[in-house]
C-alpha positions as CSV (number, residue, x, y, z in Angstrom):
1,X,8.3,-12.7,-2.5
2,X,6.5,-9.4,-3.2
3,X,5.7,-6.7,-0.8
4,X,2.1,-6.0,0.3
5,X,0.3,-2.8,1.3
6,X,-1.9,-3.5,4.4
7,X,-4.8,-2.0,6.3
8,X,-3.0,1.0,7.8
9,X,-2.6,2.6,4.4
10,X,-6.4,3.0,4.0
11,X,-7.3,6.7,4.4
12,X,-3.6,7.5,5.2
13,X,-2.3,6.9,1.6
14,X,1.2,8.4,2.0
15,X,3.1,8.0,-1.2
16,X,6.7,8.3,0.0
17,X,7.1,4.6,-1.0
18,X,6.2,5.3,-4.6
19,X,9.2,7.6,-5.0
20,X,11.7,5.0,-4.3
21,X,10.2,2.1,-6.3
22,X,12.5,1.3,-9.2
23,X,9.9,-0.5,-11.2
24,X,6.7,1.5,-10.7
25,X,4.7,-1.4,-9.1
26,X,2.5,0.9,-7.0
27,X,-1.1,1.5,-8.1
28,X,-3.4,4.1,-6.7
29,X,-7.0,3.9,-5.7
30,X,-9.2,6.6,-4.1
31,X,-7.9,6.1,-0.5
32,X,-5.4,3.2,-0.7
33,X,-2.3,2.1,-2.5
34,X,-1.4,-1.4,-3.7
35,X,1.6,-3.2,-5.0
36,X,1.4,-5.3,-8.1
37,X,2.9,-8.6,-7.0
38,X,3.9,-9.4,-10.6
39,X,5.9,-6.2,-11.0
40,X,7.5,-6.1,-7.5
41,X,11.2,-7.1,-7.6
42,X,11.5,-7.4,-3.8
43,X,14.0,-4.6,-3.6
44,X,12.9,-3.7,0.0
45,X,13.2,0.1,-0.7
46,X,9.5,0.9,-0.1
47,X,9.1,-0.7,3.3
48,X,11.2,1.7,5.4
49,X,9.7,4.7,3.5
50,X,6.2,4.0,4.7
51,X,5.5,6.5,7.5
52,X,2.6,4.4,8.8
53,X,4.3,1.0,8.6
54,X,1.7,-0.5,6.2
55,X,4.1,-2.3,3.9
56,X,5.3,-5.9,4.6
57,X,6.9,-8.7,2.7
58,X,4.2,-11.2,1.7
59,X,5.4,-13.8,4.2
60,X,5.4,-11.3,7.1
61,X,1.9,-9.8,6.6
62,X,0.5,-9.4,10.2
63,X,-2.0,-12.0,11.3
64,X,-5.6,-11.0,10.4
65,X,-4.4,-9.0,7.4
66,X,-3.8,-11.8,5.0
67,X,-6.7,-10.6,2.9
68,X,-4.5,-7.8,1.7
69,X,-2.3,-10.2,-0.2
70,X,-5.2,-10.9,-2.6
71,X,-6.5,-7.4,-2.6
72,X,-3.1,-6.0,-3.7
73,X,-3.1,-8.5,-6.6
74,X,-6.7,-7.8,-7.6
75,X,-6.7,-4.0,-7.3
76,X,-3.3,-3.6,-9.1
77,X,-5.0,-5.0,-12.2
78,X,-7.8,-2.3,-11.9
79,X,-6.0,0.8,-10.6
80,X,-3.6,3.0,-12.5
81,X,0.2,3.0,-11.8
82,X,1.4,5.8,-9.5
83,X,5.0,6.7,-10.0
84,X,5.3,10.2,-8.4
85,X,4.8,11.2,-4.8
86,X,1.6,13.1,-3.9
87,X,0.6,14.8,-0.7
88,X,-1.3,12.6,1.7
89,X,-4.9,13.3,2.6
90,X,-5.2,16.2,5.0
91,X,-6.7,14.0,7.7
92,X,-4.1,11.1,7.2
93,X,-2.6,11.5,10.7
94,X,-6.1,11.0,12.3
95,X,-6.4,7.6,10.6
96,X,-2.9,6.3,11.4
97,X,-3.2,3.2,13.6
98,X,-7.0,3.0,13.6
99,X,-8.1,-0.6,13.3
100,X,-11.0,-1.9,11.2
101,X,-10.4,0.3,8.2
102,X,-11.0,-2.5,5.6
103,X,-14.7,-1.5,5.4
104,X,-13.6,2.0,4.4
105,X,-11.6,0.9,1.4
106,X,-12.9,2.6,-1.7
107,X,-12.7,0.8,-5.0
């Protein structure tokens, strides 16, 4: 069961999770990260590293955020792999916990 990056990552895009991934399954877009479900080995290392609690096992994705299961799979095919930590956007803290960010996802 792969892990899934959900809505709270949008415009927060912390990359602490990327550093601990042993298989480089994270892919980076302009303002969001995704996990490639075909590469994820379900090691659980990334989930506790996310400072905005945006990573969940696929079966535990919060109600109303199921669309992110498909988005992670789709966008992982389009976006480049990210294997090193980067600084989050300067306004990341302002976006943490704000609902309705799906419309702000940049492809």
